[in-house]
C-alpha positions in Angstrom: 0.1 0.2 -0.3 1.4 3.5 -1.0 1.8 6.3 1.5 -1.6 8.7 1.7 1.2 11.5 2.3 3.2 13.5 -0.5 5.9 16.3 -0.1 3.8 19.8 -0.8 7.1 21.8 -1.4 9.1 24.2 -0.7 8.9 23.6 3.0 9.9 20.0 3.9 7.8 19.8 7.1 4.7 20.0 4.2 2.6 17.3 2.9 -0.5 16.9 0.9 -2.8 14.3 0.9 -6.6 13.6 -0.1 -8.9 14.6 2.4 -10.3 11.1 4.5 -7.2 9.0 3.7 -6.2 7.2 6.4 -2.2 7.9 7.3 0.1 5.6 9.7 3.1 7.1 11.0 5.7 5.7 12.9 9.8 6.9 14.0 12.9 4.8 14.0 16.1 6.1 15.0 19.3 5.1 13.4 21.6 4.2 16.1 19.3 4.8 19.2 16.0 4.0 20.0 13.1 6.2 19.4 9.4 6.6 20.0 6.3 9.0 19.5 5.4 10.5 23.3 2.3 12.5 22.5 0.9 13.3 18.7 -2.1 16.0 17.9 -3.4 16.2 14.5 -6.1 19.0 13.8 -6.3 20.2 17.2 -7.3 16.6 18.9 -4.8 14.2 20.3 -4.2 11.3 18.0 -2.5 7.9 19.1 1.2 7.1 19.0 3.6 4.5 17.7 1.8 4.2 15.4 0.5 8.0 14.9 -3.0 7.4 13.1 -4.9 10.1 11.7 -7.5 10.7 8.1 -6.6 13.5 6.4 -9.0 16.5 7.4 -9.8 19.1 4.2 -7.8 22.4 4.2 -4.3 23.1 6.2 -3.9 21.2 9.4 -1.5 21.0 11.6 0.3 17.6 12.9 2.5 18.0 16.1 4.7 14.9 17.3 6.8 14.6 20.0 9.9 12.2 20.3 12.0 10.7 22.3 15.4 9.1 21.6 17.7 7.6 23.9 20.6 8.9 21.9 20.7 12.6 21.4 22.0 13.8 17.9 20.6 10.6 16.7 19.2 10.9 12.9 15.5 9.9 13.4 12.9 8.9 11.0 9.5 9.3 10.2 7.9 6.6 8.2 4.6 6.0 6.4 2.9 2.8 6.6 4.4 1.4 3.7 7.7 2.4 5.3 8.9 5.2 3.2 10.7 8.0 4.8 8.9 11.2 5.2 11.1 13.4 7.2 14.6 12.9 8.8 16.1 15.1 11.5 18.9 14.6 14.4 16.9 14.3 17.8 17.1 17.3 20.3 16.4 16.4 23.7 15.8 20.1 24.1 13.6 20.5 21.3 11.7 17.2 20.9 8.7 18.7 18.9 8.1 18.7 15.2 5.2 20.6 13.6 4.0 19.7 10.2 1.1 21.0 7.9 -0.9 18.7 6.0 -3.0 19.8 3.4 -5.9 17.9 2.6 -8.1 18.4 -0.8 
């Protein structure tokens, strides 16, 4: 099954999807053990590990809070098909990342 999110340039934290499609996101560290400890989409708390939601119409904020036992570890956000959506060096002083999901 293909990922229901695609890049929405120019910002690497912007994605687009079809309104109503289901999305499931996981996280993994490349050297350490990573996990999501909180997730919100369109103003509501959602599950974590995986973070699951249905794409809503318009531009909605997805807020993910991560933890990783290895500071600076290159951490990867993966779609349900295993494709890489975003990667970042984990910073325990700034564990939150905000994404804009545009549903159409």
